C-alpha positions as MATLAB code, in Angstrom:
seq = 'MIKLDLQSRVPLYEQLEEQIIRLSLLGVLDEHQQLPSVRALAREVGVNPNTVAKAYQELERQGIIYTVTGKGSFVCPDVLSLEHPRKAALQEVFAAVDKAISRGISAQQLMEEIRRHLNTEQGGCSDD';
ca = [
      16.088   30.529 -120.574;
      19.337   32.501 -120.437;
      19.700   35.119 -117.730;
      22.702   37.377 -117.282;
      23.755   39.143 -114.101;
      24.606   42.649 -115.172;
      26.035   43.356 -111.695;
      28.474   40.433 -111.818;
      32.186   40.946 -112.324;
      32.160   37.995 -114.718;
      32.153   39.284 -118.301;
      28.824   38.912 -120.079;
      30.260   36.729 -122.840;
      31.598   34.318 -120.201;
      28.204   34.231 -118.497;
      26.621   33.378 -121.848;
      29.184   30.649 -122.438;
      28.585   29.109 -119.027;
      24.812   29.145 -119.413;
      24.923   27.521 -122.848;
      27.377   24.886 -121.577;
      25.140   24.212 -118.573;
      22.005   23.921 -120.706;
      23.839   21.592 -123.099;
      25.250   19.335 -120.402;
      21.867   19.147 -118.657;
      20.205   18.087 -121.909;
      17.980   21.175 -122.098;
      19.600   21.864 -125.460;
      19.453   18.773 -127.669;
      22.117   17.456 -130.019;
      22.189   19.423 -133.271;
      19.673   21.912 -131.844;
      20.004   25.282 -133.507;
      20.889   28.145 -131.201;
      19.313   31.564 -131.668;
      21.107   33.806 -134.133;
      23.656   36.201 -132.682;
      21.302   39.143 -133.187;
      18.257   37.331 -131.819;
      20.043   36.201 -128.656;
      21.605   39.647 -128.187;
      18.151   41.201 -128.405;
      16.659   38.568 -126.069;
      19.230   39.043 -123.296;
      19.835   42.750 -123.899;
      23.497   42.775 -124.867;
      25.576   43.892 -127.817;
      25.667   41.343 -130.673;
      29.485   41.353 -130.442;
      29.150   39.908 -126.923;
      27.089   36.982 -128.209;
      29.423   36.510 -131.183;
      32.404   36.296 -128.830;
      30.616   33.713 -126.657;
      29.679   31.644 -129.714;
      33.262   31.790 -131.013;
      34.602   30.579 -127.686;
      31.996   27.811 -127.484;
      32.933   26.662 -130.968;
      36.623   26.677 -130.022;
      35.781   24.441 -127.040;
      33.776   22.020 -129.193;
      30.460   22.786 -127.519;
      28.799   24.151 -130.665;
      29.469   24.115 -134.388;
      28.557   26.615 -137.081;
      27.199   25.958 -140.537;
      27.788   28.930 -142.821;
      24.502   30.539 -143.749;
      22.491   28.307 -141.411;
      23.627   29.181 -137.880;
      25.131   27.611 -134.784;
      24.164   24.216 -133.401;
      24.852   22.109 -130.299;
      27.531   19.467 -130.941;
      26.176   15.903 -130.833;
      28.887   14.689 -128.467;
      28.614   17.579 -126.001;
      27.714   15.232 -123.136;
      30.987   13.368 -123.597;
      33.116   16.513 -123.529;
      35.316   16.484 -120.472;
      36.801   19.968 -120.879;
      33.913   21.887 -119.248;
      33.780   19.445 -116.341;
      37.546   19.494 -115.798;
      37.584   23.288 -115.965;
      34.808   23.454 -113.375;
      36.703   21.111 -111.057;
      39.872   23.188 -111.412;
      37.888   26.256 -110.339;
      36.550   24.363 -107.320;
      40.033   23.193 -106.346;
      41.370   26.746 -106.621;
      38.537   27.991 -104.405;
      39.214   25.206 -101.867;
      42.907   26.104 -101.761;
      42.017   29.762 -101.252;
      39.573   28.951  -98.445;
      42.143   26.762  -96.659;
      44.801   29.461  -97.012;
      42.385   31.849  -95.310;
      42.022   29.642  -92.272;
      38.916   27.581  -93.018;
      39.408   24.028  -91.801;
      38.768   21.055  -94.067;
      35.957   19.933  -91.749;
      34.269   23.341  -91.803;
      34.673   23.507  -95.570;
      33.048   20.084  -96.024;
      30.153   21.078  -93.749;
      29.565   24.247  -95.744;
      29.743   22.365  -99.038;
      27.217   19.802  -97.783;
      24.946   22.605  -96.582;
      25.235   24.342  -99.949;
      24.516   21.146 -101.899;
      21.519   20.347  -99.708;
      20.166   23.854 -100.318;
      20.747   23.548 -104.081;
      18.979   20.161 -104.160;
      15.942   21.401 -102.286;
      17.002   19.974  -98.939;
      17.673   16.416 -100.115;
      20.589   14.634  -98.514;
      22.545   11.534  -99.397;
      23.278   10.788  -95.736;
];
């Protein structure tokens, strides 16, 4: 369910965070669903338990999960209403758009590439 890219420049704990957020927002992880223990998830994905612990701590800080002492970590019931992950994702997109424009890509070309990317991601479906 969770796959990490060991070749990526993105730190492993951030990759874990993003995957858990994505699975939560998509409804793959249900409200109050217990997450694997730090050690179990570390073993499953092949990372140091400290990496998983750091991801869990950050997710709890963001309100994505909550921890019950002695029981484990669980998905927050209101995770679908959390705007922080969505706003953060949009800020990253806007920063990438600004960077692309500063490097000479026109708005029209950028929109065409975004449409092409979205159509590829959606299996070729188009809203047009």
